[in-house]
Structure formats: structure tokens, C-alpha cells
C-alpha positions in Angstrom: 152.9 35.8 107.0 153.8 38.9 109.0 157.2 39.1 110.6 158.2 41.0 113.8 161.6 42.5 114.4 162.8 42.3 118.0 165.8 44.3 119.0 167.5 43.5 122.4 169.9 45.8 124.3 171.7 44.8 127.4 173.6 47.3 129.6 175.7 46.1 132.6 177.5 48.5 134.8 180.0 47.4 137.3 181.3 49.9 139.9 184.6 49.7 141.7 184.6 51.2 145.2 186.9 50.9 148.2 185.8 52.0 151.7 187.4 51.6 155.1 186.1 49.4 157.8 183.1 50.9 159.5 182.3 53.1 156.6 185.3 55.3 156.8 186.4 56.4 153.3 190.0 56.4 152.4 191.4 59.1 150.0 189.5 59.6 146.8 189.5 56.8 144.3 188.4 57.4 140.7 185.4 55.2 139.9 185.9 52.6 137.2 182.9 51.8 135.0 182.8 48.9 132.6 180.1 48.8 130.0 179.2 45.8 127.9 176.6 46.2 125.1 175.3 43.5 123.0 174.6 44.2 119.3 171.0 44.5 118.3 169.8 41.2 116.7 167.0 40.6 114.2 165.0 37.5 115.0 162.3 36.3 112.5 159.4 34.5 114.2 156.9 32.2 112.5 153.8 30.5 113.8 153.8 29.1 116.4 156.0 31.8 118.0 159.2 30.7 119.7 159.7 31.3 123.4 162.6 33.7 123.9 164.7 32.8 127.0 165.8 35.6 129.3 169.4 36.8 128.9 171.9 35.1 131.3 173.6 37.4 133.7 177.4 37.0 134.0 178.4 35.1 137.1 180.0 37.3 139.7 182.4 35.7 142.2 183.7 37.6 145.2 186.9 36.6 147.1 188.9 38.2 150.0 192.6 38.6 150.0 194.0 39.4 153.5 197.3 41.2 154.1 199.1 41.6 157.5 202.5 43.1 158.4 205.8 41.8 159.7 205.9 38.4 161.3 208.9 37.3 163.3 208.3 33.9 164.9 211.3 34.1 167.1 213.5 36.6 168.9 216.9 38.2 169.1 219.6 35.9 170.7 219.4 37.9 174.0 215.6 37.4 174.3 215.3 33.9 172.8 215.1 32.1 176.2 213.1 34.7 178.2 209.8 33.5 179.7 208.0 36.4 178.0 209.9 36.0 174.7 208.2 34.6 171.6 209.6 31.0 171.7 208.5 30.3 175.3 205.3 32.2 175.0 204.2 30.2 172.0 205.9 26.9 172.6 204.1 24.2 170.6 200.7 26.1 170.5 201.0 27.1 166.9 197.5 28.5 166.8 198.3 31.0 169.6 199.8 33.9 167.5 196.7 34.3 165.3 194.0 33.1 167.6 192.2 36.4 167.8 192.3 37.0 164.0 191.8 33.5 162.7 188.3 34.2 161.6 189.6 36.6 158.9 192.4 34.2 157.7 190.5 30.9 157.5 187.5 32.3 155.8 189.3 34.2 153.0 190.8 33.1 149.7 194.4 34.2 150.2 196.4 35.4 153.1 199.9 36.9 152.8 202.4 38.2 155.4 206.0 39.5 155.5 208.1 36.7 157.1 210.8 38.9 158.8 213.6 36.5 159.6 214.7 33.0 158.9 212.9 29.8 159.9 216.0 27.7 160.8 217.7 25.7 163.5 221.1 26.0 161.7 223.7 28.6 160.9 225.3 31.4 163.0 224.0 34.9 163.7 225.3 37.7 161.4 227.4 40.4 163.0 224.7 43.1 163.1 222.7 44.9 165.8 219.3 43.3 165.3 219.4 39.6 164.5 216.2 37.4 164.5 215.9 33.7 164.6 212.8 31.5 164.3 212.8 27.8 164.9 211.9 25.8 161.8 209.0 24.3 163.8 207.3 27.6 163.8 206.5 27.1 160.1 203.4 25.4 161.6 202.1 28.8 162.6 201.7 29.5 158.9 200.2 26.2 157.9 197.8 25.9 160.9 196.5 29.5 160.5 195.7 29.5 156.7 198.5 31.7 155.5 198.8 31.0 151.8 202.0 32.9 150.9 204.9 34.9 152.4 207.4 37.3 151.2 210.9 36.7 152.4 212.4 39.7 150.6 213.6 41.7 153.6 216.7 42.7 155.4 216.5 40.0 158.0 216.1 36.9 155.8 219.9 36.4 155.9 220.3 36.9 159.6 221.7 33.4 160.0 223.7 33.5 156.8 223.3 31.5 153.6 222.9 28.3 155.7 220.0 29.7 157.6 218.5 31.1 154.3 218.7 27.8 152.5 217.2 26.1 155.5 214.3 28.5 155.5 213.6 27.7 151.8 213.6 24.0 152.6 211.4 24.5 155.5 208.8 26.5 153.6 208.9 24.1 150.6 208.5 21.0 152.8 205.5 22.6 154.5 204.0 23.6 151.2 204.0 27.4 151.9 204.6 29.4 148.7 207.1 32.2 149.0 208.6 35.0 146.9 212.3 35.9 147.2 214.1 39.2 146.7 214.2 40.3 143.1 212.1 37.3 142.1 208.6 36.4 141.1 206.4 33.4 141.4 202.8 32.2 140.7 200.4 30.9 143.3 197.0 29.2 142.5 194.3 29.7 145.1 191.7 27.1 146.0 189.1 28.6 143.7 191.5 28.8 140.8 192.7 32.4 140.9 196.3 32.7 139.7 198.2 35.2 141.9 201.5 36.7 140.6 204.0 37.8 143.2 207.1 39.9 142.7 209.3 41.2 145.6 212.2 43.6 146.0 214.3 45.2 148.8 215.0 48.9 149.3 218.6 48.7 148.2 217.5 47.6 144.7 214.1 49.1 143.7 214.6 49.2 140.0 211.5 50.4 138.1 212.6 48.9 134.8 213.2 45.5 136.3 209.9 45.7 138.2 208.0 46.6 135.0 209.5 43.7 133.1 208.7 41.2 136.0 205.1 42.4 136.2 204.6 42.2 132.4 206.0 38.6 132.6 203.6 37.7 135.3 200.7 39.0 133.3 201.8 37.0 130.2 202.0 33.9 132.4 198.3 34.3 133.2 198.3 36.0 136.6 194.7 37.2 137.5 196.0 39.3 140.4 199.5 40.8 140.6 201.0 41.7 144.0 204.3 43.7 144.3 205.9 43.3 147.7 208.6 45.9 148.3 210.6 46.1 151.5 211.2 49.9 151.6 210.9 53.2 153.3 212.2 54.6 156.6 211.8 52.8 159.9 209.6 54.5 162.4 208.2 57.0 159.9 204.5 57.3 159.5 204.4 58.7 156.0 205.9 57.2 152.8 209.0 58.7 151.2 208.9 60.2 147.7 210.8 57.1 146.5 208.0 54.8 147.9 205.4 56.9 146.1 207.3 56.9 142.8 208.0 53.2 142.8 204.6 52.2 144.2 202.7 54.2 141.6 205.0 52.9 138.8 204.1 49.3 139.9 200.4 50.0 139.5 201.0 51.7 136.1 203.0 48.6 135.0 200.0 46.4 135.8 200.2 45.4 139.5 196.9 45.4 141.3 198.2 45.5 144.9 201.4 46.9 146.4 202.1 45.3 149.8 204.9 47.3 151.5 206.9 46.5 154.6 210.0 47.6 156.6 209.0 50.8 158.5 207.6 48.7 161.4 204.8 51.3 161.8 201.6 51.9 159.8 201.7 54.2 156.8 198.7 55.4 154.6 196.8 53.3 152.1 196.6 55.0 148.7 194.2 54.2 146.0 195.9 54.8 142.7 194.5 54.1 139.2 192.9 50.7 139.3 195.1 49.4 142.1 195.9 50.0 145.7 199.1 50.7 147.7 199.6 49.6 151.3 202.8 51.6 152.0 203.4 49.8 155.3 201.3 47.5 157.5 203.8 47.8 160.4 204.4 44.8 162.7 201.9 41.9 163.2 203.0 38.9 165.2 206.4 40.3 165.9 208.8 38.5 168.2 211.6 40.9 167.5 210.4 43.4 170.2 208.8 42.7 173.6 208.2 46.3 174.4 207.5 48.2 171.2 206.6 51.9 171.5 203.9 51.5 168.8 201.6 48.5 169.1 199.2 49.6 166.3 198.6 47.3 163.3 195.8 46.3 160.9 194.5 43.6 158.7 193.7 44.6 155.1 190.8 42.5 153.8 190.7 43.3 150.1 187.8 42.1 148.0 188.7 40.6 144.6 185.9 40.2 142.0 185.9 37.7 139.1 183.2 38.4 136.5 182.9 36.8 133.1 186.6 35.8 133.1 187.8 39.3 134.2 189.3 40.1 137.6 189.3 43.4 139.4 189.5 44.8 142.9 186.4 45.5 145.0 185.9 46.9 148.4 188.6 47.2 151.1 187.7 46.3 154.7 190.2 47.5 157.3 190.5 45.7 160.7 192.4 48.0 163.1 194.3 46.0 165.8 197.0 45.9 168.3 200.0 43.6 167.9 199.3 42.3 171.4 196.3 41.1 173.4 197.7 42.8 176.6 198.5 46.5 176.9 201.7 46.5 179.0 203.9 44.6 176.5 203.9 42.6 173.3 202.6 39.1 173.8 202.7 38.5 170.0 199.0 37.9 169.7 197.4 40.5 167.4 193.9 41.5 168.6 191.4 43.8 166.8 190.3 47.1 168.4 186.6 47.8 169.0 185.1 50.2 166.5 184.7 53.7 167.8 187.4 53.5 170.4 190.3 55.9 170.6 192.7 53.1 169.6 190.6 52.2 166.6 190.4 55.8 165.4 194.2 56.3 165.9 194.9 53.3 163.6 192.5 54.7 161.0 194.2 58.1 161.1 197.6 56.4 160.4 196.0 54.7 157.4 194.2 57.6 156.0 197.1 60.0 156.4 195.6 62.3 159.0 197.8 61.1 161.9 199.9 64.0 163.3 202.0 62.3 166.0 205.8 62.4 165.9 207.8 59.7 164.1 209.6 57.1 166.2 213.4 57.5 166.6 214.9 54.2 165.6 218.7 53.7 165.7 
């Protein structure tokens, strides 16, 4: 009986690309190409011939991780009881701060913000110029608006001392909100089973060796996506420092996928580096610390994450340029997207792609 030799060859090519919202490209990103080739196989057929099933394509799952900037759900002591301050503006309407961006938060896989200041009704203000306090009840802003994790690694977490800090940890834990502390790491599991590794640090201790060890440990613990959240840089400055660049790129080299920076209170460029991405600063978001900020620009980073055949990688980035306020004459703490094509929209994009040429803010 004659035999027939059938040789099969499968070639799957996956492309990694990152573009800005509205088709605007961010700085050049080297393409990553993954190639999977099956070995030729010999199959002997006899009469009657066997029906050969078509090869099964690997399942591709796409998720969105959303990042936003500094959130202070309170005020300084002098502004705490003002009618236009955060506490009285929001009251018990916990959906108010994110009402104009909720579609992005509730329809994604994972949302993360920088929680700038304690969530506490206890303790005493520290002796410093800028002190923020948020009522513990405002943790409901996080839970009611689908925020899956926060970083509390910043220079305002201790504004109400250790008492306020411990109260903040208790408040977050009781509400079921995952958090990452300064010089610490943690793992968070999303609703679809992605394991997210978080590591955070503050500018007065950005140790690359420690960071590298922490990222390696998160990888060993099974993290699918690793996020490094540094609080760094210079306030009011629209470009990252050389230190930010050095540490941010070292984090990607060490195995981090996303660097989520904060502290400058203004937007800084997004940089695609290696297989990862660096958000040097996302500025303020729902920020009760300032009623009349000189710069109201902010943005949402909607980062696609792809899981295919057990492997996870980054996909496209969609940017949502926005204002920290829904009114133009002051900050009402309600971030609102700009319309594409407007001057405001283009200004935000210029800050994120590095072409903005305006002066830095002078911050004491």
C-alpha cells in the first residue's frame, strides 16, 4: 500500500505596537517579533484516509490597565472647610470625582492611582508647609469607582504621622483596596487571573540594586505584569531628570513592564524602552491639594496587556488627554477628557511626547 508524507509548518507572528490616542505616535519603539515554528511531522495514512483536523490557533486575550496621576481626596487644613474645597464639594457623593472618566475605569481590568496623602480621621498634622488630610470615608471613592490598587509611596503619606499612616493602612485593608508601600512589593490578582507585581520607592531612596532584587523576586513569585511605582523627579518640571531616566530604564532592564511615576505634579513624557514603557509623571488627577492650580492638564493611560498561550506582553497604549477639573476657572476635582483636535488636547499630547516648549512652573 502506498504511503504519503505530509509535512506541516505553522508560522505565527505577533507584533507589539504602541500608539497614542487619536493615532498620534509616541517616540520610536522597536518592534518585537515572536516566532513559533512547529517541527515537521511525518504522518502515515492507510485506507480509509484519516481526516486531519485544522491546527488550533492560540487564544489571544486582551486586557486594559489604566493609570492616572495624583489623587488627594482631601485638602490642606486651611482649605478643609471651604465650600469649594474637596471635602464639601464631594460630601458623600463618592462617584463625583471620577464621574466623567468612569467609563474607562469600570470597563478595564486594572486601575491604579497614586494616593497622595493619608486616609484618616486620626493623628495630628506634621510641621511642614503642605499637609494633606483625607477623611477615611473617602476610601469609598476608590471602591465605588473601580480602582484596583494604589501606591502610597510618596512624601505625603506620613502627613498625619504614624497614627495617620497606620489608620490609612487599616482603612485600605478594611475596604479591600490593595496598596504598595514605600520600598515594598506586593502581588495583586485581577478578576481574569492576571498576577500583577507592584514595587514602589520614593526619591530619597531610589536604589537600583534593591529595585532589581525586588523585581526579580516578583517574577519568581509568578507575576505576569510587573509595575514599578517611583515617586521621583522635580516638582513643576516638564521633563524627567537624568536620574529618572537612569532608574526608569534600569527598572525595565531588570524585568519591569511598566514604570508609573509620580511627584512632579505636572505631565512628563512617556518613553517606550525595550519591551516596557515609562510614564515619567502623570501629574495630578483628582487633586484636592490645590483649588487654583496653574496647570490643569492631566491624562489617563489605557495600556493594553495581551495574554497569549500563557505568555503576557504589552500591546497598544491609548492616551486620554484631560483636565483635572470640569470647570475652567478653578479645580473642582472632577477630571474631564478634552475633545480630540482641540488646543487643550494637543497641548497635553505635546507634554507626553516631549515636544512641549513652555516654561516650567516655579514651585516653592
